[in-house]
C-alpha beads as a LAMMPS data file, in Angstrom:
LAMMPS data file: protein, C-alpha beads

349 atoms
348 bonds

1 atom types
1 bond types

-500.0 500.0 xlo xhi
-500.0 500.0 ylo yhi
-500.0 500.0 zlo zhi

Masses

1 110.0

Atoms # bond

1 1 1 -318.916 -249.455 84.580
2 1 1 -315.799 -251.648 84.420
3 1 1 -312.535 -249.856 83.683
4 1 1 -310.485 -251.088 80.729
5 1 1 -306.722 -250.681 80.511
6 1 1 -305.265 -251.089 77.016
7 1 1 -301.677 -252.356 76.864
8 1 1 -299.540 -252.150 73.736
9 1 1 -295.982 -253.534 73.575
10 1 1 -293.839 -251.588 71.109
11 1 1 -290.369 -252.429 69.889
12 1 1 -289.282 -250.461 66.815
13 1 1 -292.874 -249.702 65.778
14 1 1 -292.436 -246.193 64.345
15 1 1 -294.442 -247.070 61.231
16 1 1 -297.406 -248.428 63.205
17 1 1 -297.694 -247.022 66.700
18 1 1 -299.529 -243.725 66.065
19 1 1 -302.283 -245.379 64.018
20 1 1 -302.768 -248.103 66.612
21 1 1 -302.848 -245.750 69.625
22 1 1 -305.327 -243.390 67.968
23 1 1 -307.651 -246.291 67.134
24 1 1 -307.593 -247.413 70.785
25 1 1 -308.159 -243.830 71.930
26 1 1 -311.380 -243.828 69.898
27 1 1 -312.781 -246.543 72.224
28 1 1 -314.611 -244.612 75.000
29 1 1 -314.455 -247.609 77.335
30 1 1 -310.657 -247.392 77.580
31 1 1 -309.726 -245.570 80.778
32 1 1 -305.991 -245.666 80.159
33 1 1 -303.585 -246.668 77.409
34 1 1 -300.189 -247.981 78.449
35 1 1 -297.623 -248.330 75.687
36 1 1 -294.580 -250.284 76.805
37 1 1 -291.528 -249.171 74.862
38 1 1 -289.463 -252.338 74.674
39 1 1 -286.054 -250.737 74.242
40 1 1 -286.888 -249.330 70.791
41 1 1 -284.016 -248.148 68.617
42 1 1 -286.074 -246.224 66.036
43 1 1 -288.353 -243.173 66.289
44 1 1 -290.965 -244.938 68.443
45 1 1 -290.109 -242.971 71.655
46 1 1 -290.287 -239.635 69.821
47 1 1 -293.671 -240.488 68.324
48 1 1 -294.983 -241.609 71.705
49 1 1 -293.892 -238.370 73.332
50 1 1 -295.797 -236.367 70.729
51 1 1 -298.864 -238.574 71.216
52 1 1 -298.783 -238.014 74.986
53 1 1 -299.267 -234.290 74.395
54 1 1 -302.323 -235.108 72.283
55 1 1 -303.878 -237.976 74.293
56 1 1 -304.249 -237.467 78.080
57 1 1 -305.130 -241.140 78.651
58 1 1 -301.814 -242.289 77.177
59 1 1 -298.999 -243.391 79.465
60 1 1 -295.657 -244.747 78.330
61 1 1 -293.402 -247.157 80.135
62 1 1 -289.867 -247.847 78.959
63 1 1 -288.326 -251.209 79.810
64 1 1 -284.827 -252.474 79.207
65 1 1 -283.635 -255.838 77.965
66 1 1 -285.641 -258.761 79.366
67 1 1 -284.205 -260.661 82.346
68 1 1 -282.942 -264.215 81.932
69 1 1 -285.810 -266.598 81.261
70 1 1 -288.052 -263.942 79.742
71 1 1 -288.866 -263.052 76.165
72 1 1 -289.052 -259.404 75.172
73 1 1 -292.793 -259.341 74.540
74 1 1 -293.803 -261.216 77.689
75 1 1 -291.543 -258.971 79.773
76 1 1 -293.101 -255.855 78.230
77 1 1 -296.657 -257.119 78.738
78 1 1 -296.044 -258.179 82.333
79 1 1 -294.450 -254.807 83.075
80 1 1 -297.423 -252.967 81.601
81 1 1 -299.976 -255.117 83.413
82 1 1 -298.371 -254.323 86.767
83 1 1 -298.955 -250.611 86.074
84 1 1 -302.541 -251.032 84.856
85 1 1 -305.559 -250.219 87.016
86 1 1 -308.401 -251.598 84.883
87 1 1 -310.906 -254.328 85.719
88 1 1 -310.319 -255.587 82.171
89 1 1 -306.976 -255.690 80.365
90 1 1 -306.931 -255.297 76.595
91 1 1 -303.653 -256.607 75.201
92 1 1 -303.163 -255.549 71.601
93 1 1 -300.246 -255.200 69.195
94 1 1 -298.764 -252.015 67.783
95 1 1 -299.670 -253.114 64.246
96 1 1 -303.363 -253.590 65.092
97 1 1 -306.074 -251.017 64.339
98 1 1 -309.403 -251.031 66.186
99 1 1 -312.644 -250.086 64.469
100 1 1 -314.965 -247.619 66.273
101 1 1 -317.294 -249.386 68.687
102 1 1 -315.307 -252.632 68.661
103 1 1 -314.456 -252.670 72.374
104 1 1 -318.026 -251.875 73.411
105 1 1 -319.208 -254.796 71.306
106 1 1 -316.646 -257.197 72.795
107 1 1 -317.483 -256.165 76.352
108 1 1 -321.147 -256.760 75.586
109 1 1 -320.379 -260.182 74.119
110 1 1 -318.348 -261.027 77.212
111 1 1 -321.265 -260.047 79.455
112 1 1 -323.893 -261.922 77.451
113 1 1 -321.801 -265.077 77.100
114 1 1 -320.151 -264.876 80.525
115 1 1 -316.700 -264.947 78.971
116 1 1 -313.564 -264.186 80.951
117 1 1 -311.259 -263.943 77.942
118 1 1 -312.300 -262.574 74.551
119 1 1 -309.926 -262.793 71.620
120 1 1 -310.281 -261.875 67.961
121 1 1 -308.572 -263.007 64.793
122 1 1 -308.217 -259.649 63.004
123 1 1 -308.789 -258.743 59.388
124 1 1 -305.451 -259.106 57.630
125 1 1 -304.349 -256.295 55.340
126 1 1 -302.515 -257.833 52.369
127 1 1 -301.385 -255.217 49.818
128 1 1 -298.581 -257.264 48.195
129 1 1 -298.839 -260.497 46.189
130 1 1 -296.857 -262.498 48.735
131 1 1 -299.104 -261.322 51.565
132 1 1 -302.176 -262.221 49.507
133 1 1 -300.699 -265.677 48.976
134 1 1 -299.280 -266.527 52.395
135 1 1 -301.352 -264.773 55.067
136 1 1 -304.807 -266.094 54.052
137 1 1 -303.432 -269.589 53.480
138 1 1 -301.810 -269.704 56.914
139 1 1 -305.003 -268.532 58.609
140 1 1 -307.124 -271.058 56.726
141 1 1 -304.777 -273.802 57.906
142 1 1 -304.845 -272.492 61.479
143 1 1 -308.661 -272.419 61.436
144 1 1 -308.603 -276.166 60.739
145 1 1 -306.349 -276.733 63.709
146 1 1 -307.834 -274.205 66.149
147 1 1 -311.565 -274.376 65.557
148 1 1 -313.522 -271.493 67.043
149 1 1 -316.411 -273.764 68.056
150 1 1 -314.164 -276.110 70.016
151 1 1 -312.226 -273.299 71.698
152 1 1 -315.477 -271.647 72.769
153 1 1 -316.918 -274.914 74.098
154 1 1 -316.451 -275.057 77.914
155 1 1 -316.491 -278.857 77.705
156 1 1 -313.545 -278.956 75.296
157 1 1 -309.968 -278.505 76.488
158 1 1 -309.055 -276.876 73.177
159 1 1 -307.782 -273.347 73.869
160 1 1 -306.222 -270.551 71.851
161 1 1 -306.112 -266.779 71.576
162 1 1 -304.579 -264.160 69.316
163 1 1 -302.326 -261.620 71.022
164 1 1 -303.257 -258.989 68.456
165 1 1 -306.532 -258.688 70.402
166 1 1 -306.821 -260.318 73.818
167 1 1 -309.333 -258.894 76.311
168 1 1 -309.269 -260.532 79.742
169 1 1 -310.731 -259.877 83.177
170 1 1 -307.988 -258.614 85.478
171 1 1 -308.883 -261.076 88.234
172 1 1 -308.745 -264.026 85.832
173 1 1 -305.457 -262.817 84.359
174 1 1 -303.936 -262.771 87.821
175 1 1 -305.434 -266.154 88.754
176 1 1 -303.857 -267.658 85.636
177 1 1 -300.464 -266.300 86.682
178 1 1 -300.369 -263.470 84.134
179 1 1 -297.466 -263.175 81.754
180 1 1 -295.102 -264.213 84.518
181 1 1 -296.478 -267.729 84.093
182 1 1 -295.742 -267.757 80.344
183 1 1 -292.583 -265.643 80.423
184 1 1 -290.556 -267.939 78.125
185 1 1 -293.358 -268.798 75.689
186 1 1 -293.015 -267.526 72.111
187 1 1 -296.754 -268.152 71.668
188 1 1 -297.626 -266.430 74.914
189 1 1 -301.220 -265.767 73.798
190 1 1 -302.005 -269.459 73.259
191 1 1 -300.201 -270.449 76.467
192 1 1 -302.166 -267.888 78.510
193 1 1 -305.457 -269.064 76.975
194 1 1 -304.657 -272.650 77.951
195 1 1 -304.026 -271.606 81.543
196 1 1 -307.318 -269.692 81.627
197 1 1 -309.279 -272.653 80.334
198 1 1 -307.639 -275.023 82.801
199 1 1 -309.048 -272.798 85.542
200 1 1 -312.519 -273.562 84.184
201 1 1 -312.951 -270.028 82.818
202 1 1 -314.815 -269.254 79.620
203 1 1 -312.985 -268.270 76.415
204 1 1 -314.680 -266.544 73.494
205 1 1 -312.520 -266.634 70.337
206 1 1 -314.035 -265.087 67.210
207 1 1 -313.246 -264.095 63.623
208 1 1 -312.726 -260.355 64.032
209 1 1 -312.577 -258.896 60.528
210 1 1 -315.391 -256.437 61.334
211 1 1 -313.732 -255.075 64.457
212 1 1 -309.949 -255.014 64.112
213 1 1 -307.373 -255.075 61.329
214 1 1 -303.654 -255.627 61.117
215 1 1 -300.792 -255.848 58.683
216 1 1 -298.426 -258.341 60.222
217 1 1 -295.360 -257.963 58.002
218 1 1 -294.146 -255.188 55.693
219 1 1 -291.364 -257.073 53.886
220 1 1 -291.029 -260.611 52.593
221 1 1 -287.952 -261.142 54.765
222 1 1 -289.802 -260.016 57.882
223 1 1 -292.622 -262.422 57.077
224 1 1 -290.173 -265.287 56.535
225 1 1 -288.542 -264.661 59.911
226 1 1 -291.878 -264.173 61.685
227 1 1 -293.432 -267.433 60.545
228 1 1 -290.105 -269.215 61.100
229 1 1 -290.530 -268.235 64.737
230 1 1 -294.175 -269.289 65.067
231 1 1 -295.368 -271.951 62.629
232 1 1 -293.843 -275.087 64.142
233 1 1 -295.069 -274.012 67.587
234 1 1 -298.594 -273.604 66.192
235 1 1 -298.422 -277.289 65.334
236 1 1 -297.657 -277.982 69.013
237 1 1 -293.922 -278.510 68.350
238 1 1 -294.924 -281.956 67.120
239 1 1 -292.863 -283.489 64.328
240 1 1 -295.579 -286.020 63.332
241 1 1 -298.337 -283.380 63.265
242 1 1 -296.152 -280.984 61.290
243 1 1 -295.265 -283.660 58.739
244 1 1 -298.912 -284.650 58.357
245 1 1 -299.863 -281.025 57.642
246 1 1 -296.962 -280.622 55.218
247 1 1 -297.817 -283.840 53.362
248 1 1 -301.496 -282.911 53.096
249 1 1 -300.760 -279.468 51.693
250 1 1 -298.177 -280.774 49.217
251 1 1 -300.425 -283.549 47.886
252 1 1 -303.728 -281.650 47.832
253 1 1 -302.651 -278.080 47.071
254 1 1 -299.225 -278.112 45.405
255 1 1 -299.070 -281.360 43.426
256 1 1 -302.399 -281.149 41.483
257 1 1 -301.643 -277.869 39.619
258 1 1 -298.178 -279.167 38.772
259 1 1 -299.654 -282.488 37.694
260 1 1 -302.157 -280.704 35.461
261 1 1 -299.430 -278.687 33.720
262 1 1 -297.188 -281.716 33.316
263 1 1 -300.005 -283.902 31.997
264 1 1 -301.104 -281.180 29.599
265 1 1 -297.566 -280.735 28.271
266 1 1 -297.044 -284.470 27.752
267 1 1 -300.467 -284.883 26.172
268 1 1 -299.776 -282.037 23.744
269 1 1 -296.355 -283.291 22.676
270 1 1 -296.790 -287.074 22.849
271 1 1 -300.523 -287.294 22.126
272 1 1 -300.836 -289.505 25.192
273 1 1 -304.337 -290.398 26.340
274 1 1 -302.928 -291.373 29.761
275 1 1 -301.315 -287.963 30.174
276 1 1 -304.533 -286.256 29.105
277 1 1 -306.446 -288.308 31.690
278 1 1 -303.918 -287.324 34.367
279 1 1 -304.333 -283.673 33.435
280 1 1 -308.125 -283.894 33.683
281 1 1 -307.961 -285.712 37.028
282 1 1 -305.607 -283.088 38.440
283 1 1 -307.830 -280.304 37.070
284 1 1 -310.814 -281.814 38.891
285 1 1 -308.847 -281.834 42.149
286 1 1 -307.763 -278.209 41.596
287 1 1 -311.379 -277.150 41.006
288 1 1 -312.541 -278.903 44.157
289 1 1 -309.777 -277.407 46.275
290 1 1 -310.448 -273.900 44.918
291 1 1 -314.105 -274.187 45.864
292 1 1 -313.218 -275.360 49.370
293 1 1 -310.575 -272.647 49.797
294 1 1 -312.959 -269.918 48.635
295 1 1 -315.496 -270.938 51.272
296 1 1 -312.825 -271.028 53.967
297 1 1 -311.668 -267.531 53.002
298 1 1 -315.228 -266.258 53.218
299 1 1 -315.732 -267.709 56.707
300 1 1 -312.619 -265.897 57.955
301 1 1 -313.534 -262.562 56.378
302 1 1 -311.000 -262.638 53.529
303 1 1 -311.902 -261.452 50.030
304 1 1 -313.020 -264.426 47.896
305 1 1 -310.784 -263.383 44.984
306 1 1 -307.751 -264.307 47.108
307 1 1 -308.509 -267.851 45.958
308 1 1 -306.408 -266.964 42.893
309 1 1 -303.320 -266.979 45.131
310 1 1 -303.970 -270.449 46.532
311 1 1 -301.173 -272.263 44.678
312 1 1 -298.335 -269.834 45.513
313 1 1 -299.740 -269.624 49.042
314 1 1 -299.589 -273.396 49.435
315 1 1 -296.077 -273.575 48.004
316 1 1 -294.791 -270.775 50.241
317 1 1 -296.585 -272.188 53.279
318 1 1 -294.812 -275.522 52.708
319 1 1 -291.459 -273.765 52.577
320 1 1 -292.240 -271.722 55.690
321 1 1 -293.321 -274.808 57.630
322 1 1 -290.125 -276.660 56.691
323 1 1 -288.078 -273.588 57.639
324 1 1 -289.795 -273.299 61.034
325 1 1 -289.399 -277.021 61.667
326 1 1 -285.677 -276.789 60.939
327 1 1 -285.252 -273.740 63.181
328 1 1 -286.941 -275.315 66.170
329 1 1 -285.718 -278.894 65.797
330 1 1 -282.160 -278.388 64.609
331 1 1 -280.934 -274.771 64.432
332 1 1 -281.620 -274.206 68.121
333 1 1 -282.749 -270.600 67.949
334 1 1 -285.039 -268.132 66.220
335 1 1 -284.691 -264.373 65.837
336 1 1 -287.219 -261.572 66.069
337 1 1 -286.682 -257.802 66.151
338 1 1 -282.967 -258.066 66.747
339 1 1 -283.141 -260.658 69.517
340 1 1 -282.293 -264.341 69.437
341 1 1 -284.414 -266.833 71.376
342 1 1 -283.328 -270.358 72.138
343 1 1 -285.632 -273.169 71.062
344 1 1 -283.730 -275.803 73.014
345 1 1 -286.179 -276.245 75.837
346 1 1 -289.079 -278.603 76.578
347 1 1 -292.294 -277.798 74.712
348 1 1 -295.059 -276.261 76.794
349 1 1 -297.586 -278.788 78.014

Bonds

1 1 1 2
2 1 2 3
3 1 3 4
4 1 4 5
5 1 5 6
6 1 6 7
7 1 7 8
8 1 8 9
9 1 9 10
10 1 10 11
11 1 11 12
12 1 12 13
13 1 13 14
14 1 14 15
15 1 15 16
16 1 16 17
17 1 17 18
18 1 18 19
19 1 19 20
20 1 20 21
21 1 21 22
22 1 22 23
23 1 23 24
24 1 24 25
25 1 25 26
26 1 26 27
27 1 27 28
28 1 28 29
29 1 29 30
30 1 30 31
31 1 31 32
32 1 32 33
33 1 33 34
34 1 34 35
35 1 35 36
36 1 36 37
37 1 37 38
38 1 38 39
39 1 39 40
40 1 40 41
41 1 41 42
42 1 42 43
43 1 43 44
44 1 44 45
45 1 45 46
46 1 46 47
47 1 47 48
48 1 48 49
49 1 49 50
50 1 50 51
51 1 51 52
52 1 52 53
53 1 53 54
54 1 54 55
55 1 55 56
56 1 56 57
57 1 57 58
58 1 58 59
59 1 59 60
60 1 60 61
61 1 61 62
62 1 62 63
63 1 63 64
64 1 64 65
65 1 65 66
66 1 66 67
67 1 67 68
68 1 68 69
69 1 69 70
70 1 70 71
71 1 71 72
72 1 72 73
73 1 73 74
74 1 74 75
75 1 75 76
76 1 76 77
77 1 77 78
78 1 78 79
79 1 79 80
80 1 80 81
81 1 81 82
82 1 82 83
83 1 83 84
84 1 84 85
85 1 85 86
86 1 86 87
87 1 87 88
88 1 88 89
89 1 89 90
90 1 90 91
91 1 91 92
92 1 92 93
93 1 93 94
94 1 94 95
95 1 95 96
96 1 96 97
97 1 97 98
98 1 98 99
99 1 99 100
100 1 100 101
101 1 101 102
102 1 102 103
103 1 103 104
104 1 104 105
105 1 105 106
106 1 106 107
107 1 107 108
108 1 108 109
109 1 109 110
110 1 110 111
111 1 111 112
112 1 112 113
113 1 113 114
114 1 114 115
115 1 115 116
116 1 116 117
117 1 117 118
118 1 118 119
119 1 119 120
120 1 120 121
121 1 121 122
122 1 122 123
123 1 123 124
124 1 124 125
125 1 125 126
126 1 126 127
127 1 127 128
128 1 128 129
129 1 129 130
130 1 130 131
131 1 131 132
132 1 132 133
133 1 133 134
134 1 134 135
135 1 135 136
136 1 136 137
137 1 137 138
138 1 138 139
139 1 139 140
140 1 140 141
141 1 141 142
142 1 142 143
143 1 143 144
144 1 144 145
145 1 145 146
146 1 146 147
147 1 147 148
148 1 148 149
149 1 149 150
150 1 150 151
151 1 151 152
152 1 152 153
153 1 153 154
154 1 154 155
155 1 155 156
156 1 156 157
157 1 157 158
158 1 158 159
159 1 159 160
160 1 160 161
161 1 161 162
162 1 162 163
163 1 163 164
164 1 164 165
165 1 165 166
166 1 166 167
167 1 167 168
168 1 168 169
169 1 169 170
170 1 170 171
171 1 171 172
172 1 172 173
173 1 173 174
174 1 174 175
175 1 175 176
176 1 176 177
177 1 177 178
178 1 178 179
179 1 179 180
180 1 180 181
181 1 181 182
182 1 182 183
183 1 183 184
184 1 184 185
185 1 185 186
186 1 186 187
187 1 187 188
188 1 188 189
189 1 189 190
190 1 190 191
191 1 191 192
192 1 192 193
193 1 193 194
194 1 194 195
195 1 195 196
196 1 196 197
197 1 197 198
198 1 198 199
199 1 199 200
200 1 200 201
201 1 201 202
202 1 202 203
203 1 203 204
204 1 204 205
205 1 205 206
206 1 206 207
207 1 207 208
208 1 208 209
209 1 209 210
210 1 210 211
211 1 211 212
212 1 212 213
213 1 213 214
214 1 214 215
215 1 215 216
216 1 216 217
217 1 217 218
218 1 218 219
219 1 219 220
220 1 220 221
221 1 221 222
222 1 222 223
223 1 223 224
224 1 224 225
225 1 225 226
226 1 226 227
227 1 227 228
228 1 228 229
229 1 229 230
230 1 230 231
231 1 231 232
232 1 232 233
233 1 233 234
234 1 234 235
235 1 235 236
236 1 236 237
237 1 237 238
238 1 238 239
239 1 239 240
240 1 240 241
241 1 241 242
242 1 242 243
243 1 243 244
244 1 244 245
245 1 245 246
246 1 246 247
247 1 247 248
248 1 248 249
249 1 249 250
250 1 250 251
251 1 251 252
252 1 252 253
253 1 253 254
254 1 254 255
255 1 255 256
256 1 256 257
257 1 257 258
258 1 258 259
259 1 259 260
260 1 260 261
261 1 261 262
262 1 262 263
263 1 263 264
264 1 264 265
265 1 265 266
266 1 266 267
267 1 267 268
268 1 268 269
269 1 269 270
270 1 270 271
271 1 271 272
272 1 272 273
273 1 273 274
274 1 274 275
275 1 275 276
276 1 276 277
277 1 277 278
278 1 278 279
279 1 279 280
280 1 280 281
281 1 281 282
282 1 282 283
283 1 283 284
284 1 284 285
285 1 285 286
286 1 286 287
287 1 287 288
288 1 288 289
289 1 289 290
290 1 290 291
291 1 291 292
292 1 292 293
293 1 293 294
294 1 294 295
295 1 295 296
296 1 296 297
297 1 297 298
298 1 298 299
299 1 299 300
300 1 300 301
301 1 301 302
302 1 302 303
303 1 303 304
304 1 304 305
305 1 305 306
306 1 306 307
307 1 307 308
308 1 308 309
309 1 309 310
310 1 310 311
311 1 311 312
312 1 312 313
313 1 313 314
314 1 314 315
315 1 315 316
316 1 316 317
317 1 317 318
318 1 318 319
319 1 319 320
320 1 320 321
321 1 321 322
322 1 322 323
323 1 323 324
324 1 324 325
325 1 325 326
326 1 326 327
327 1 327 328
328 1 328 329
329 1 329 330
330 1 330 331
331 1 331 332
332 1 332 333
333 1 333 334
334 1 334 335
335 1 335 336
336 1 336 337
337 1 337 338
338 1 338 339
339 1 339 340
340 1 340 341
341 1 341 342
342 1 342 343
343 1 343 344
344 1 344 345
345 1 345 346
346 1 346 347
347 1 347 348
348 1 348 349
C-alpha cells in the first residue's frame, strides 16, 4: 500500500489546528502528519505539543521567516515536503476538516482515473450573514472560470487546484519542481497544478462538499484582506478579464434589484407606466438570476436557501474585486497574517 504523508502549514492557527489534525488522524491511510509551524505567535506551538503526546503519527517542524523570494506558505510547504517520506503528499490547510473515509475515497478515485493530482473544493462553513453572502458567490463565480470538466480533461490546458485539499504523487510533485518552483506565487496551488498539467500528468479536481469542510475567515476584516490578496490573481492578473467580470456582475446581479426598487418607488409616487414597466422588467431579470444562482449553488454543494443572499453577495463581491484590483495594480503590496508581499512582479505565465 502507498504511504501518504499529510502536510499542514500553520501560522497563528490556535483556533483551528487541533480540529484539523484530529480529522487527518482519523484517515488510516495517513502514515505521518507533519505540521509546519510557520513562526506562529499565538498558542499554536503549545497546542501542537499537547497533540504530539496524543497522536504518535504527528511530527512538528518549526520554520523561521521565509528567505528572500519566498512566501511564508510556500516556504512552509517546501520545508515539510523535504521531511516527508510518503509516496503521496496530502497538502491541506489548518482550517480544513476531513470527513472519515475521505482519503481512502480520493486514493481510489486516483487509481481508477489514473490521476496524479487530486484536489477538492471543500464545503464552506458560513455561520455569519456576510459569509453566507460572499463565500458562495465567489465560488459560483470561480466555477464559471475554472470549470471542473475542462480541468479534468487531459486534452485541455486548463488547470487549477485548491490548496485546502491537494493530494499529489510524490514523484510527480518532484518532477514539477515542488514548491520551490512556485516559491513566490500567492496562488501556489493553481501554479503547481499548471506545472503538473504541462508535464502531461492527469489532474482530478472535484466539488468536495461530501469529503472536506472549511471555514476560511472568522471576521469580516480577515475576509476582506484574504480576498484582496487572491481575487485579482484568480482572474489571471488580467485587467480586461477582471473588468468584464465586474461589469457582468454589476449589470446582471446588482443593477436589477436596484432598478426594481427604483421603478417601484417612481411608479408608486408618479403613477408612471414607464417606471412600472421598468420595475417588472427588472423583476423578471431578478427571478431568472435567482433560479440560475440556486442551481449553481446546488452543483457546488451549497444550501439552496443561500440564494436569498445573492444581492448582498454580488455587491460585496464587486467591492472585493475592485479592492483586489487596486491592491495588485496600484498599491504594490498585499498583506496576510502579519506579512506584506509585493505585487510588483511579472504575472505567472
